[in-house]
C-alpha positions in Angstrom: 3.8 1.7 0.8 4.2 1.2 4.6 3.2 2.7 7.9 5.9 4.3 10.0 5.5 6.7 13.0 1.9 7.5 12.1 2.8 8.3 8.5 2.1 6.4 5.3 5.4 6.5 3.4 6.4 5.1 0.0 8.0 5.4 -3.4 6.4 5.5 -6.8 7.9 5.7 -10.2 6.7 9.3 -10.8 7.6 12.9 -10.1 6.4 16.1 -8.4 5.7 17.4 -11.9 3.2 14.5 -12.4 1.5 15.1 -9.1 1.3 18.8 -10.0 -0.3 18.2 -13.4 -2.7 15.6 -11.9 -4.0 18.4 -9.8 -3.1 16.9 -6.4 -0.9 19.8 -5.2 -3.6 22.4 -6.1 -5.8 20.9 -3.4 -3.6 22.2 -0.6 -3.8 25.8 0.8 0.0 26.2 0.9 3.0 24.4 -0.6 6.5 24.9 0.8 9.1 24.4 -2.0 12.3 23.4 -0.3 14.4 22.1 -3.2 14.3 22.9 -6.9 16.7 21.0 -9.1 18.9 20.2 -6.1 19.0 23.9 -5.0 18.1 23.4 -1.3 17.9 27.1 -0.5 15.4 28.6 -3.0 14.8 31.6 -0.7 18.3 32.9 -1.4 18.6 31.9 -5.0 17.4 33.6 -8.1 14.5 31.1 -8.5 13.0 32.3 -5.2 13.1 35.9 -6.4 11.5 34.8 -9.7 8.7 33.0 -7.9 7.9 36.1 -5.8 8.0 38.3 -8.9 5.4 36.1 -10.6 3.1 35.8 -7.6 3.2 38.5 -4.8 1.2 36.3 -2.4 4.2 33.9 -2.1 6.7 34.4 0.7 9.8 32.9 2.2 9.9 30.6 5.2 13.4 29.5 6.3 15.2 28.4 3.2 12.0 27.6 1.3 9.3 29.4 -0.6 5.6 29.2 0.3 3.2 29.2 -2.7 -0.6 29.0 -2.6 -1.4 25.5 -3.9 -3.9 26.8 -6.4 -1.2 29.1 -7.9 1.5 26.5 -8.2 0.8 25.4 -11.8 0.8 29.1 -12.9 4.2 29.6 -11.3 5.8 26.3 -12.3 5.1 26.4 -16.0 6.7 29.7 -17.0 9.7 29.0 -14.7 10.0 25.3 -15.9 10.0 24.1 -12.3 9.9 20.5 -11.0 12.2 18.7 -13.5 13.8 16.5 -10.9 15.5 16.5 -7.5 12.8 18.7 -6.1 11.0 18.7 -2.7 7.7 20.1 -1.6 5.7 20.0 1.6 1.9 20.5 1.5 -0.3 22.1 4.1 -3.9 23.1 4.5 -2.8 26.5 6.0 0.3 28.6 5.7 3.0 26.9 7.8 4.7 28.8 10.6 7.6 26.4 11.2 10.5 26.2 8.7 11.6 22.8 7.5 14.7 21.7 9.4 17.8 22.0 7.2 18.8 18.3 7.9 15.5 16.9 6.7 15.1 15.9 3.1 13.2 13.4 0.9 15.0 13.8 -2.5 17.0 11.0 -4.1 19.1 9.0 -3.5 16.9 8.2 -0.6 14.2 5.6 -1.3 11.8 5.9 1.6 10.0 2.7 0.6 13.0 0.5 1.6 15.3 2.7 3.7 14.9 4.2 7.2 12.8 7.4 7.2 14.6 10.6 8.1 14.7 11.0 11.9 12.9 14.3 12.0 10.2 13.5 9.4 7.3 12.4 11.5 7.9 14.9 14.4 8.3 17.9 12.1 5.4 17.0 9.9 3.1 16.6 13.0 4.4 19.9 14.5 4.0 21.8 11.3 0.7 20.1 10.4 2.1 19.0 7.1 -0.3 16.8 5.1 2.0 15.6 2.3 5.7 15.6 1.7 7.2 14.8 -1.8 10.8 14.4 -2.9 11.9 13.3 -6.3 14.9 12.7 -8.5 14.9 8.9 -8.9 11.2 8.3 -8.6 9.0 10.0 -6.1 9.3 9.6 -2.3 6.2 10.5 -0.3 5.0 10.8 3.3 1.6 11.6 4.5 -0.5 11.1 7.7 -3.5 10.4 5.3 -3.5 7.0 3.7 -6.1 8.2 1.0 -3.5 10.7 -0.2 -0.9 7.9 -0.5 -3.4 5.8 -2.5 -3.9 8.7 -4.9 -0.1 9.0 -5.4 0.1 5.3 -6.2 -2.7 5.9 -8.8 -0.3 8.3 -10.6 1.6 5.3 -12.0 -1.4 3.2 -13.0 
């Protein structure tokens, strides 16, 4: 774990699914799903339509799908979501700014040892994003709150 551009970033040997089942994602008002099993445009794929069919309070934002945090487990289980190469962005309120298309946290990036994506800190601040997760080969994370980073590290203990 390290501090970069007012964010705590790191990598843990875990997954978005583990963070979901640990209850961490349910604590956020909204979760923007921007990649599901390497599909970086869930708003135009069948999975986006399935999510909206399961939960009518969900909606599209840019290429992603916004899901209320407390509904995420109910949506993920029947659709078998978050099996790897997924990306989510967590907010206290519904975001208004779509994630830039050229910003991602999924593998093969290892944010612990590599340079952070150029737009990461600025977009997270602008959108008021509290946690970003990308998995595939372990779990990359970025957050302005160190206590969230510590909870993510606890996932692997």
